[in-house]
N, C-alpha and C positions, 0 to 999 in steps of 0.2 A: 403468102410470102414468109409469115413469121410462123415457123413449124415449131418452135422453141415454146413449151409451157411457161407460162408466166408463173411465179409463186402467187399463191393465195396467202399472204400474211394477214393475221398471224396463226392461222391453220398450219401452214408447212414450218412455221418456226423450228421445230423438232428436228428436222431434217440436219440442221448444223451440226447437232451432235452425233450424226452418224460419220461426219468427219472429222471433228475436234471432239476426240474421247475425253471426258473430263477426269478419267481414272490416270490419263498419261499427260494431259495439259493444264488441269486445273490450277495446281500448285506453281507451275513456271509462269503462268499468266497472271496470278495473284502477286507474284515476287515481281514480275515486271512491272506491274502498275504500282505497286508498292514503292519500286526504284525512280519510276516518273515522278510520282508524287514528292517523295522526296527532293529530289532533283528540284523540282520547280519551287517548293517550300524553300530550300535552301538559298536558292537563286533570287528569289523575290525578298527574303529576310536580309540579304547582303547588300541589297540597292539602298536601304536605309530609308525609303520613303514609309514603308509599312512597319518600323520598329515600335518599339513600346519606350523607348528612351529619349 
């Protein structure tokens, strides 16, 4: 019934880099992560519960 080969992780983890080329996508991914981190930190600090003052 199932003719699709299931990945053997972590042995097949390298195959993601055949789709996601680091020379093209590494910096945009890191900038997106930075934007998410900054947004979450700014939002949490504006709540007033987790401030130092």
